[in-house]
C-alpha positions in Angstrom: -30.2 -14.6 -41.6 -30.0 -17.1 -38.8 -31.4 -16.6 -35.4 -27.9 -16.5 -33.9 -26.9 -13.7 -36.3 -30.0 -11.7 -35.4 -29.2 -12.1 -31.8 -25.6 -11.0 -32.2 -26.3 -7.9 -34.4 -27.6 -5.6 -31.7 -24.7 -6.6 -29.4 -22.2 -5.7 -32.2 -23.8 -2.3 -32.7 -23.9 -1.7 -29.0 -20.2 -2.5 -28.8 -19.4 -0.1 -31.7 -21.5 2.6 -30.0 -19.9 2.0 -26.6 -16.4 2.2 -28.0 -17.1 5.3 -30.0 -18.7 7.2 -27.2 -16.1 6.1 -24.7 -13.3 7.2 -26.9 -14.9 10.7 -27.3 -15.3 11.1 -23.6 -11.7 10.0 -22.9 -10.4 12.4 -25.6 -12.1 15.3 -23.8 -14.6 16.0 -26.6 -17.3 16.6 -24.0 -16.8 18.4 -20.8 -17.9 17.0 -17.4 -21.6 17.4 -17.0 -22.3 17.6 -20.8 -25.6 16.1 -21.9 -25.4 13.2 -24.3 -28.5 13.2 -26.4 -29.5 9.8 -27.8 -31.0 11.2 -30.9 -27.9 13.2 -31.9 -25.6 10.3 -31.1 -27.7 7.9 -33.2 -27.6 10.3 -36.1 -23.8 10.8 -35.8 -23.1 7.0 -35.5 -25.6 6.1 -38.2 -27.6 3.6 -36.1 -30.9 3.5 -34.2 -31.3 4.7 -30.6 -31.5 1.2 -29.2 -27.8 0.3 -29.3 -26.9 3.9 -28.3 -29.2 3.6 -25.2 -27.5 0.3 -24.3 -24.1 1.9 -24.8 -24.9 4.7 -22.5 -26.0 2.1 -19.9 -22.7 0.3 -20.3 -20.8 3.5 -19.9 -22.8 4.3 -16.8 -21.7 1.0 -15.3 -18.1 2.0 -16.1 -18.5 5.3 -14.3 -18.1 7.5 -17.4 -21.7 8.5 -17.7 -24.5 9.3 -15.3 -28.1 8.8 -16.3 -30.3 11.4 -14.5 -34.1 11.7 -14.3 -35.5 14.3 -16.6 -32.1 15.0 -18.2 -30.9 11.7 -19.6 -27.2 10.8 -19.9 -24.5 13.2 -18.9 -20.7 12.9 -18.8 -19.8 12.0 -15.2 -18.1 14.5 -13.0 -15.9 13.6 -10.0 -15.0 15.7 -7.0 -11.4 15.8 -5.7 -12.1 13.4 -2.8 -13.6 10.9 -5.3 -10.6 11.3 -7.6 -8.2 10.7 -4.7 -10.2 7.6 -3.7 -9.9 6.1 -7.1 -6.2 6.9 -7.3 -5.7 5.1 -4.0 -7.6 2.1 -5.2 -5.3 2.1 -8.2 -2.3 2.0 -5.8 -3.6 -1.1 -4.1 -4.5 -3.0 -7.2 -1.7 -2.0 -9.6 1.2 -2.5 -7.2 -0.1 -6.0 -6.3 -0.5 -6.9 -10.0 2.9 -5.5 -11.0 4.6 -7.7 -8.3 3.2 -10.8 -10.0 3.7 -9.5 -13.6 7.4 -8.6 -13.4 8.8 -12.2 -13.0 6.6 -13.3 -16.0 7.3 -10.3 -18.3 8.7 -11.4 -21.6 10.9 -9.4 -24.0 7.8 -8.8 -26.1 6.0 -7.2 -23.1 9.0 -4.9 -22.5 9.2 -4.0 -26.2 5.5 -3.1 -26.2 5.9 -0.9 -23.1 9.0 0.8 -24.7 7.1 1.5 -27.9 4.1 3.0 -26.0 6.5 5.1 -23.8 8.1 6.5 -27.0 4.6 7.5 -28.3 3.8 9.1 -25.0 7.0 11.2 -25.1 6.0 12.4 -28.6 2.5 13.2 -27.4 3.9 15.2 -24.5 6.3 17.1 -26.8 3.6 17.8 -29.3 1.0 18.7 -26.6 -1.4 16.1 -28.0 -3.5 16.3 -24.9 -6.2 13.9 -26.0 -3.6 11.1 -26.3 -1.9 11.6 -22.9 -4.3 9.6 -20.8 -4.9 6.9 -23.3 -1.1 6.2 -23.8 -0.5 6.5 -20.1 -3.1 3.7 -19.5 -1.8 1.6 -22.3 1.7 1.8 -21.0 0.7 0.7 -17.5 -1.5 -2.1 -18.8 1.4 -3.4 -21.0 3.5 -3.8 -17.8 0.7 -5.6 -15.9 -0.6 -8.0 -18.5 1.9 -10.7 -17.8 0.3 -11.3 -14.4 -2.6 -13.0 -16.2 -5.2 -11.6 -13.8 -7.8 -10.6 -16.4 -10.6 -9.6 -13.9 -8.2 -7.4 -11.9 -6.9 -5.8 -15.1 -10.4 -5.1 -16.3 -11.0 -3.2 -13.0 -7.7 -1.3 -13.4 -8.7 -0.3 -16.9 -12.0 1.1 -15.7 -10.2 3.0 -13.0 -7.8 4.5 -15.6 -10.8 5.4 -17.8 -12.6 7.2 -14.9 -9.5 9.2 -14.0 -8.1 9.8 -17.5 -9.5 13.3 -17.9 -8.0 14.3 -14.5 -4.7 12.7 -15.3 -4.5 14.8 -18.5 -5.5 18.0 -16.6 -2.9 17.2 -13.9 -0.2 16.9 -16.6 -1.3 20.0 -18.4 -1.9 22.4 -15.5 0.8 21.4 -13.1 3.7 21.2 -15.6 4.1 17.5 -14.9 5.2 16.6 -18.4 8.9 16.0 -17.8 8.3 14.3 -14.5 5.7 12.0 -15.9 8.1 10.8 -18.6 11.0 10.5 -16.2 9.0 8.4 -13.8 7.6 6.1 -16.6 11.2 5.6 -17.8 12.4 4.7 -14.3 9.5 2.3 -13.8 10.3 0.5 -17.1 14.0 0.3 -16.2 13.1 -1.4 -12.9 10.9 -3.9 -14.8 13.8 -4.7 -17.1 16.0 -5.3 -14.0 13.3 -7.7 -12.7 13.3 -5.8 -9.4 9.7 -6.4 -8.5 9.8 -5.0 -5.0 11.5 -1.7 -6.0 9.2 -1.4 -9.1 6.1 -1.8 -7.0 7.3 0.7 -4.4 8.2 3.2 -7.2 4.8 2.7 -8.9 3.1 3.5 -5.7 4.9 6.8 -5.3 4.3 7.5 -9.0 0.5 7.4 -8.5 0.7 9.2 -5.2 2.7 12.0 -6.9 -0.1 12.5 -9.3 -2.6 12.6 -6.4 -0.5 15.2 -4.6 -0.1 17.4 -7.7 -3.9 17.3 -8.3 -4.6 18.2 -4.6 -2.1 21.1 -4.7 -3.7 22.4 -7.9 -7.3 22.1 -6.5 -6.2 23.8 -3.3 -4.6 26.7 -5.2 -7.8 27.1 -7.3 -10.0 27.0 -4.2 -7.8 29.7 -2.6 -8.0 31.9 -5.6 -11.8 31.6 -5.7 -12.1 32.4 -2.0 -9.8 35.4 -2.4 -11.8 36.6 -5.4 -15.1 36.3 -3.4 -13.6 38.1 -0.4 -12.4 41.0 -2.6 -15.9 41.3 -4.0 -17.5 41.3 -0.6 -15.1 43.9 0.9 -15.5 46.1 -2.2 -19.3 46.1 -1.7 -19.1 46.7 2.1 -16.3 49.3 2.3 -17.5 52.0 4.6 -17.8 55.4 2.9 -15.0 57.8 3.8 -12.7 55.2 5.4 -9.5 53.9 4.0 -9.6 50.4 5.5 -11.7 47.5 4.4 -14.4 46.1 6.7 -13.4 42.5 7.4 -16.6 40.5 7.4 -15.5 36.9 7.9 -12.4 34.8 8.2 -11.4 32.6 5.3 -10.8 29.1 6.4 -7.6 27.6 4.8 -8.2 24.7 2.4 -8.3 21.4 4.2 -5.1 19.4 4.1 -4.7 15.8 3.0 -7.7 13.5 3.0 -8.1 10.8 5.5 -5.0 8.6 5.6 -5.2 5.0 4.6 -4.5 2.4 7.3 -0.8 2.3 7.9 -0.2 5.2 5.6 3.2 6.0 7.0 4.4 2.5 6.4 2.8 2.4 3.0 4.6 5.6 1.9 7.9 4.0 2.8 7.2 0.9 0.8 7.1 -1.3 3.8 4.0 -3.1 2.8 5.8 -5.1 0.2 6.6 -7.9 2.5 6.0 -10.9 0.3 8.5 -12.0 -2.3 7.6 -11.6 -5.9 7.3 -14.7 -8.1 
């Protein structure tokens, strides 16, 4: 075996390990915070721990894994503010890329997006939850690829990977199935019409709709948890012989929207698309 082959072998194994572990994370096989043991992964993948260790480092760079002292690698976990931040970065990058992509989209690009949308519809109908986020990302990337901005597309792909689990949760828990398919269909139609400005404005609202649905669900969950805790407290502190609860503390309502982006009102109205596409 040549020296060049020897040098490339570990990289190939690292790539195989990275792709396999990434796919299992995106499919939801491991919950947020789950520990990823190198020894077990090495055994499952049929390789030494060296490429697995390198794969975990690569996934840490992508934001899918955290490597913690005295614990090793764990599946990363995002707070709601962090998810919102990533979605807003998606808005900024994806709308800009779509503006450049639409004038250059070929019939093959549109056909690929249509095929992926059909698969996405089947996955929604069959409740194939593990496929939702992957097909969603593939559909979006099919629309952006014509822009030819490989570095930006790589960043967008990482953003999709980091928010994939939460996209699936948002669709599943907020009854977003029909709306997600309708919005994707509308976005594709605008691309077919070569209406870059309207498509970019619609894409922005599409991503912001996902943000708002996630926020509403998180706030509802927080409210339920506070109500449950309050009931437990009042049950423990109810004065003997009295029919009314002893109120110990006021429950603060969940905070509203997170800090607005600069010019948020204008952005929401699509007024930031001032330059012409093409």
